[in-house]
Structures are given as C-alpha cells and as structure tokens.
FIVEX-48385 format. One line per 3 residues: for each residue x, y, z of N, C-alpha, C. Coordinates in steps of 0.02 Angstrom, whole numbers, plus 50000, padded with zeros to 5 digits. Example, Ala and Ser with C-alpha at 12.3 -4.5 7.8 and 13.67 -1.06 7.14 Angstrom:
50660 49716 50390 50615 49775 50390 50660 49835 50390; 50642 49888 50354 50684 49947 50357 50645 50002 50394
This chain:
50745 50362 51344 50699 50338 51291 50735 50340 51224; 50714 50296 51179 50750 50289 51115 50718 50329 51060; 50687 50386 51075 50655 50425 51022 50708 50457 50977
50768 50469 51005 50822 50496 50965 50880 50447 50966; 50883 50405 50915 50934 50353 50911 50983 50371 50856; 51047 50376 50872 51097 50394 50823 51107 50340 50771
51133 50359 50712 51143 50311 50658 51194 50258 50676; 51238 50272 50724 51289 50223 50744 51263 50176 50798; 51202 50186 50820 51173 50143 50873 51166 50072 50848
51172 50024 50895 51168 49953 50877 51100 49935 50848; 51049 49978 50858 50982 49965 50831 50984 49957 50755; 51029 49995 50722 51032 49994 50650 51074 49937 50621
51095 49891 50665 51131 49832 50642 51088 49769 50649; 51024 49779 50667 50978 49722 50672 50959 49702 50601; 50963 49637 50586 50953 49613 50518 50880 49611 50497
50872 49604 50431 50805 49603 50401 50764 49545 50429; 50793 49486 50433 50756 49427 50457 50733 49435 50530; 50776 49465 50570 50756 49477 50640 50698 49525 50645
50699 49576 50603 50643 49625 50603 50579 49591 50582; 50582 49550 50529 50522 49516 50505 50495 49467 50558; 50540 49432 50591 50519 49386 50645 50485 49424 50701
50513 49481 50718 50484 49524 50771 50413 49546 50753; 50403 49568 50691 50337 49590 50669 50288 49532 50668; 50308 49477 50635 50262 49421 50626 50242 49388 50692
50289 49382 50739 50274 49349 50802 50228 49391 50846; 50237 49456 50845 50197 49499 50889 50129 49516 50859; 50126 49526 50794 50063 49547 50764 50027 49489 50728
50056 49429 50733 50026 49370 50702 50013 49382 50627; 50066 49405 50594 50064 49417 50522 50112 49367 50488; 50116 49372 50423 50160 49326 50386 50197 49365 50332
50232 49418 50352 50270 49458 50304 50333 49421 50285; 50351 49424 50222 50412 49392 50198 50463 49442 50173; 50442 49505 50164 50486 49557 50140 50474 49621 50180
50527 49659 50190 50522 49722 50227 50474 49771 50192; 50474 49769 50124 50433 49816 50087 50358 49807 50101; 50338 49749 50125 50268 49737 50139 50242 49779 50197
50288 49809 50234 50269 49851 50290 50269 49925 50272; 50277 49939 50207 50285 50009 50185 50221 50050 50193; 50163 50018 50202 50101 50055 50206 50093 50094 50271
50134 50077 50322 50129 50111 50387 50081 50079 50435; 50041 50031 50412 49992 49998 50456 50026 49958 50511; 50079 49922 50493 50116 49882 50542 50145 49927 50597
50173 49984 50577 50203 50029 50625 50149 50056 50673; 50090 50071 50646 50035 50095 50688 50016 50043 50741; 50012 49980 50719 49990 49929 50767 50045 49912 50817
50108 49918 50798 50162 49907 50846 50158 49959 50903; 50144 50021 50885 50136 50072 50936 50072 50059 50977; 50020 50035 50944 49958 50019 50979 49969 49962 51029
50013 49915 51011 50029 49860 51057 50072 49884 51115; 50116 49932 51101 50159 49959 51153 50120 50004 51201; 50073 50043 51172 50029 50086 51212 49957 50067 51195
49931 50013 51225 49865 49987 51205 49810 50040 51204; 49776 50044 51146 49719 50088 51140 49735 50159 51119; 49800 50176 51114 49817 50245 51098 49809 50260 51024
49812 50209 50982 49806 50219 50910 49733 50207 50888; 49703 50254 50853 49635 50242 50827 49637 50192 50769; 49634 50128 50786 49645 50076 50736 49592 50077 50681
49534 50107 50694 49482 50110 50642 49504 50156 50584; 49556 50197 50596 49581 50241 50543 49639 50209 50505; 49664 50152 50529 49722 50119 50499 49698 50070 50446
49725 50078 50386 49705 50036 50329 49759 49985 50313; 49747 49922 50333 49796 49868 50320 49794 49846 50247; 49744 49868 50210 49739 49850 50139 49764 49906 50094
49798 49955 50123 49822 50012 50084 49869 49990 50029; 49854 50011 49968 49896 49994 49910 49923 50057 49875; 49883 50110 49875 49904 50172 49842 49943 50215 49891
49984 50260 49864 50022 50305 49906 49977 50349 49948; 49920 50368 49920 49873 50410 49958 49850 50375 50022; 49829 50311 50015 49806 50274 50074 49862 50263 50123
49923 50251 50098 49980 50241 50143 49995 50304 50182; 49991 50361 50147 50005 50425 50181 49955 50437 50237; 49893 50416 50228 49842 50424 50281 49863 50384 50343
49891 50324 50332 49915 50284 50389 49971 50320 50426; 50017 50349 50388 50073 50383 50420 50051 50447 50455; 49997 50477 50430 49970 50535 50465 49944 50515 50534
49910 50457 50536 49886 50431 50600 49945 50418 50646; 49999 50388 50620 50058 50372 50660 50091 50436 50686; 50097 50487 50643 50129 50549 50664 50088 50584 50718
50022 50581 50711 49979 50611 50763 49988 50576 50830; 49995 50510 50828 50007 50472 50890 50076 50490 50919; 50126 50496 50876 50192 50517 50899 50189 50584 50934
50152 50630 50904 50145 50697 50935 50110 50692 51002; 50059 50650 51005 50021 50641 51068 50065 50612 51123; 50108 50564 51104 50152 50532 51152 50218 50570 51162
50226 50626 51125 50286 50667 51128 50348 50627 51107; 50339 50586 51056 50395 50549 51028 50428 50592 50974; 50490 50612 50985 50524 50657 50939 50556 50617 50882
50515 50599 50834 50539 50561 50777 50505 50587 50714; 50545 50612 50668 50517 50635 50604 50510 50576 50557; 50452 50567 50527 50438 50511 50483 50448 50533 50410
50495 50500 50375 50508 50516 50305 50456 50482 50261; 50395 50508 50262 50338 50476 50229 50350 50466 50154; 50374 50518 50121 50383 50515 50048 50432 50461 50027
50480 50445 50070 50528 50392 50054 50500 50323 50071; 50464 50319 50127 50439 50254 50150 50386 50226 50103; 50340 50269 50079 50285 50244 50037 50309 50220 49969
50372 50235 49951 50400 50210 49888 50418 50136 49893; 50417 50109 49955 50431 50038 49964 50504 50019 49959; 50549 50068 49967 50620 50053 49963 50641 50012 50024
50672 49954 50014 50688 49910 50070 50731 49942 50124; 50784 49977 50104 50830 50004 50154 50798 50060 50196; 50758 50103 50164 50724 50156 50201 50675 50126 50252
50637 50076 50230 50589 50045 50276 50623 50004 50329; 50679 49971 50312 50716 49933 50362 50743 49979 50416; 50769 50036 50396 50797 50083 50445 50743 50108 50493
50683 50123 50467 50630 50148 50510 50606 50093 50557; 50601 50031 50532 50579 49975 50574 50632 49958 50626; 50695 49966 50610 50749 49956 50660 50741 50006 50717
50728 50068 50698 50716 50119 50750 50654 50101 50791; 50601 50080 50758 50538 50065 50793 50547 50007 50843; 50584 49956 50822 50597 49900 50867 50635 49922 50929
50686 49963 50917 50726 49988 50974 50682 50029 51021; 50639 50071 50992 50596 50113 51034 50547 50070 51075; 50513 50023 51041 50464 49980 51077 50497 49939 51131
50557 49913 51116 50593 49873 51166 50614 49916 51225; 50628 49980 51212 50647 50025 51267 50589 50040 51314; 50528 50032 51287 50468 50045 51328 50447 49983 51367
50446 49926 51333 50421 49864 51365 50474 49812 51378; 50537 49829 51366 50591 49782 51379 50592 49723 51333; 50558 49728 51275 50556 49673 51228 50507 49618 51247
50467 49630 51299 50419 49580 51323 50354 49587 51285; 50326 49531 51262 50263 49532 51225 50204 49544 51273; 50160 49588 51253 50099 49602 51292 50049 49546 51279
50044 49498 51326 50001 49440 51315 49927 49456 51315; 49909 49514 51342 49838 49534 51345 49816 49568 51280; 49863 49579 51236 49847 49615 51173 49833 49564 51118
49775 49569 51087 49756 49524 51033 49762 49562 50967; 49817 49554 50930 49828 49594 50869 49776 49581 50815; 49754 49518 50809 49705 49501 50757 49638 49535 50772
49618 49532 50835 49554 49563 50854 49556 49639 50843; 49613 49670 50861 49619 49742 50852 49614 49761 50778; 49644 49720 50734 49640 49734 50662 49569 49725 50637
49536 49671 50659 49468 49657 50636 49419 49711 50659; 49426 49733 50721 49382 49786 50746 49391 49850 50707; 49454 49867 50694 49467 49927 50655 49438 49923 50586
49446 49864 50553 49420 49855 50486 49344 49858 50484; 49311 49828 50535 49238 49828 50536 49211 49899 50544; 49243 49937 50589 49218 50005 50601 49229 50049 50540
49286 50038 50506 49302 50080 50448 49257 50064 50389; 49237 50000 50384 49199 49979 50325 49125 49971 50337; 49100 49988 50398 49030 49975 50415 48982 50014 50370
48999 50076 50354 48954 50116 50312 48949 50088 50242; 49007 50070 50215 49007 50041 50148 48970 49976 50144; 48971 49937 50198 48936 49873 50199 48861 49883 50197
48837 49932 50235 48765 49946 50237 48740 49968 50169; 48780 50009 50134 48758 50035 50070 48754 49980 50017; 48799 49931 50023 48802 49881 49970 48761 49818 49985
48726 49816 50042 48691 49755 50062 48637 49735 50012; 48600 49785 49986 48545 49770 49940 48573 49741 49875; 48627 49771 49849 48655 49746 49787 48684 49676 49797
48711 49661 49856 48737 49595 49870 48681 49543 49870; 48623 49561 49899 48566 49516 49900 48543 49500 49829; 48541 49551 49786 48521 49540 49717 48570 49495 49680
48635 49505 49694 48686 49463 49663 48680 49391 49686; 48663 49382 49750 48657 49314 49776 48600 49276 49742; 48543 49311 49729 48487 49280 49694 48507 49258 49624
48544 49302 49590 48566 49287 49522 48615 49229 49522; 48660 49229 49571 48711 49176 49574 48680 49108 49589; 48628 49107 49631 48596 49043 49648 48561 49013 49587
48533 49057 49543 48498 49033 49484 48547 49003 49433; 48607 49032 49429 48654 49009 49379 48706 48961 49408; 48701 48946 49473 48752 48905 49507 48759 48836 49479
48703 48802 49460 48707 48734 49436 48747 48729 49372; 48734 48776 49326 48770 48776 49262 48845 48786 49272; 48862 48833 49315 48932 48849 49328 48968 48790 49359
48934 48755 49406 48966 48699 49441 48983 48643 49393; 48940 48629 49344 48954 48576 49296 49015 48593 49254; 49018 48656 49233 49075 48677 49193 49139 48678 49235
49130 48694 49299 49188 48700 49343 49224 48635 49354; 49188 48580 49359 49219 48515 49372 49269 48498 49317; 49249 48510 49254 49293 48496 49198 49354 48543 49200
49340 48606 49216 49394 48656 49218 49445 48641 49271; 49424 48618 49330 49470 48603 49385 49518 48547 49366; 49490 48494 49336 49532 48438 49316 49584 48459 49265
49564 48502 49218 49609 48523 49165 49663 48570 49190; 49646 48611 49241 49693 48663 49263 49737 48641 49321; 49726 48582 49350 49766 48562 49407 49840 48558 49390
49855 48534 49329 49925 48531 49307 49956 48600 49301; 49915 48648 49275 49940 48717 49269 49954 48747 49337; 49911 48733 49386 49920 48760 49453 49985 48735 49483
49999 48670 49475 50060 48642 49502 50122 48673 49470; 50117 48683 49403 50173 48714 49368 50185 48785 49391; 50131 48823 49400 50137 48892 49424 50163 48894 49495
50141 48846 49537 50164 48844 49606 50240 48833 49608; 50264 48788 49565 50336 48775 49563 50373 48836 49539; 50345 48871 49490 50377 48932 49464 50381 48986 49518
50326 48993 49556 50326 49042 49611 50378 49025 49663; 50383 48960 49680 50433 48938 49729 50504 48953 49705; 50517 48940 49641 50583 48954 49613 50599 49029 49614
50548 49069 49599 50558 49141 49600 50572 49167 49670; 50537 49139 49719 50549 49159 49788 50620 49142 49810; 50644 49084 49789 50713 49065 49806 50763 49113 49774
50749 49131 49711 50793 49178 49676 50794 49246 49711; 50735 49269 49731 50730 49334 49765 50767 49332 49831; 50760 49276 49869 50795 49270 49933 50870 49272 49924
50894 49239 49872 50966 49239 49859 50990 49309 49841; 50951 49345 49800 50969 49413 49780 50969 49460 49841; 50919 49451 49885 50916 49493 49944 50975 49480 49991
50994 49417 49998 51052 49401 50040 51115 49431 50012; 51122 49427 49944 51181 49456 49912 51182 49532 49921; 51123 49563 49913 51119 49635 49922 51137 49655 49993
51109 49620 50042 51123 49636 50112 51197 49625 50128; 51227 49574 50098 51298 49560 50109 51341 49619 50087; 51329 49643 50026 51370 49698 50000 51353 49764 50035
51290 49773 50054 51272 49833 50091 51308 49836 50158; 51313 49778 50191 51348 49775 50255 51422 49794 50247; 51452 49770 50192 51522 49788 50179 51530 49863 50168
51484 49892 50129 51488 49965 50117 51478 50003 50182; 51434 49977 50224 51422 50010 50289 51484 50007 50333; 51520 49950 50331 51582 49944 50369 51634 49993 50344
51638 50000 50278 51686 50048 50249 51668 50119 50270; 51603 50136 50270 51581 50202 50290 51600 50216 50362; 51588 50167 50407 51603 50176 50478 51679 50187 50487
51719 50147 50450 51792 50154 50455 51814 50224 50433; 51784 50248 50379 51803 50314 50352 51780 50371 50397; 51735 50357 50444 51710 50409 50488 51748 50412 50554
51792 50365 50566 51831 50365 50628 51879 50424 50628; 51893 50454 50687 51937 50513 50690 52007 50500 50663; 52033 50438 50673 52101 50423 50651 52107 50420 50575
52053 50404 50542 52055 50393 50470 52016 50446 50431; 51966 50475 50462 51918 50517 50427 51947 50574 50386; 52004 50602 50408 52032 50660 50373 52086 50642 50323
52101 50578 50315 52150 50557 50265 52121 50565 50195; 52163 50584 50147 52139 50594 50078 52102 50533 50050; 52128 50473 50064 52096 50413 50037 52026 50405 50066
52017 50417 50132 51952 50411 50164 51903 50462 50135; 51927 50523 50125 51884 50576 50097 51863 50557 50026; 51910 50530 49988 51894 50510 49919 51842 50454 49918
51849 50406 49964 51801 50351 49968 51732 50378 49985; 51728 50426 50031 51663 50454 50051 51631 50493 49994; 51673 50522 49951 51645 50556 49893 51606 50507 49849
51633 50446 49843 51599 50394 49803 51536 50369 49839; 51543 50357 49905 51486 50330 49944 51427 50378 49945; 51442 50443 49949 51389 50492 49958 51369 50527 49893
51393 50501 49836 51374 50531 49772 51299 50525 49762; 51267 50580 49743 51194 50582 49737 51169 50539 49680; 51207 50535 49625 51186 50496 49567 51237 50442 49552
51213 50388 49523 51257 50334 49503 51291 50351 49437; 51343 50391 49441 51376 50412 49379 51452 50405 49389; 51487 50399 49332 51558 50387 49335 51597 50446 49363
51569 50506 49360 51605 50565 49382 51624 50561 49456; 51588 50522 49496 51605 50515 49567 51673 50483 49574; 51687 50431 49535 51752 50398 49537 51806 50446 49512
51792 50481 49456 51841 50527 49429 51857 50583 49478; 51804 50607 49513 51814 50661 49562 51858 50636 49620; 51846 50574 49642 51885 50546 49696 51958 50537 49676
51969 50512 49614 52037 50502 49590 52074 50569 49583; 52038 50619 49560 52067 50686 49552 52087 50715 49620; 52045 50703 49670 52058 50728 49738 52122 50697 49766
52129 50631 49757 52190 50597 49781 52252 50622 49744; 52244 50632 49678 52300 50656 49638 52321 50726 49660; 52273 50769 49673 52288 50838 49694 52324 50838 49761
52301 50795 49807 52333 50792 49873 52403 50763 49869; 52412 50715 49822 52479 50686 49813 52526 50739 49786; 52503 50779 49738 52544 50833 49710 52561 50884 49763
52512 50898 49806 52522 50948 49860 52575 50923 49909; 52572 50858 49924 52621 50829 49971 52691 50832 49941; 52698 50819 49875 52762 50820 49842 52791 50891 49842
52747 50941 49831 52769 51010 49831 52796 51031 49899; 52760 51009 49951 52781 51026 50019 52849 50996 50035; 52859 50932 50011 52923 50900 50024 52980 50937 49988
52967 50959 49926 53019 50995 49889 53036 51061 49923; 52984 51095 49949 52996 51159 49983 53036 51149 50048; 53023 51091 50080 53059 51077 50143 53134 51067 50129
53148 51035 50069 53218 51024 50052 53250 51089 50027
C-alpha cells in the first residue's frame, strides 16, 4: 500500500495539469489551480470515492473559505485516515495557507494512494455530484428551516418592488454590456498571464529538483560543491548569507586540500 511513499517515488513527479485532470474527471469539478483544493474537501471526497461511504460527507464543507472551516475538513480526513489505518500525517497548517507546492505534493501522494487501491479505475457507481449535494443538504438543513420565514417575507417585498426594478434593469443591462465584455477580456488576459507564470515557475522548480536529486546521489553527495549547493537549496530564509556561506565552505575545503598536498610533499 502507498501510505508511506518516499520523496523519490515517481508519484512526486506527476505534473500539476495531470493532477487537476484527475480531480476534475473523477469528481466532476472544474478546478484550474492546485490551490483551489487547499480546503481539504476534494481530498475527503477522493477517499470517499475510493472507499464509498466511509467519509461522513455531511461534515465536509466544499464552500470553506476561512482557515477554521478548512481545518474542520482536514480533521474529518484525518479521522478517516485513522479509521482506515492509513499512516499519513497531514500538514494541515501548511496546506490551509494555499501554497501550491505543499498542496501539489499532498495531492500527488493522494493520487498514488488511490491508484494503489483501485488501480486507477473510476468507480462508475459513484456519483460525486450527488454525494456533495446530499452532504450539503444535511449540513445546511437546520439553517434552512430557521431562515424560511424571513425568506418568505423577503419574497413578498421583492414581488412588490419587482416591476420598478425591472424597468431600471433594462436600461442598466444595455449600458453595462460593453463593460462586461471589457472585463471578460481582462479576466482572460489575466488567466493567460497566470498560466504563463505558473509554467515558468514549474519549469524552474523542476530544474532545482533535478539539481537536488543529483546532489543527493552517493557519488556526488559528499563532494564540497554538492554540499555547498545543498546549503543554498535548504536555506530557511531567502537571504544572501546562504550564498556567502556556501562560497566560504568551498573556499575552506580548497584551502584544506592545498594544505594536505603541501604536507604530502
């Protein structure tokens, strides 16, 4: 079982687009960014699809926006992991921040785990939309009953003022159609810019990952240059001292090698 997958496993080389396609096709969603899965709801339903009925979907909040609501989703997920004896620690505090790489790593692990259970085959008897709707209805049923009277009162008020609003609305729609088109074009341009930035980020991240893997190989890992590079890669803060420390380490080792050569002569 893939509950303990090492960082060098091929699971962690699955790309962002493949992960999004996997989520959207199985859960009938339309996510465009990895960060949109940061609430933990997607992860809960993926496990529910893998083990139908094991997740109390009425406790899963797909509309979670605050960190508090997201944490509640991850609590549900961790309880299910414990129930299924899945040995996976969830870094909740990092995931709820919406950081792309943290969430991508967790989703890469999740895909590998689910595929190891069902062989990557879609459960055709599982209706993801129905499961989400049932969970939402059960979670919100009490609130709906409490607000029914106020909704009825609002409907009476709206019907009385509807004629006036509709007349004003016709003029407003004609005037704002041009603005809507302009905003739509701006949103499209922004999406293209974001996609390009994400591709560039993933490109350079992949190169850094390749360098890290190379520096971890037994043949190279103990060389001064590899150790200096890892000092930069693993620096906790983005500060210049990491480069200075790496340069100083190489210089010290070079001096040490020269001293040894002189002693040998």
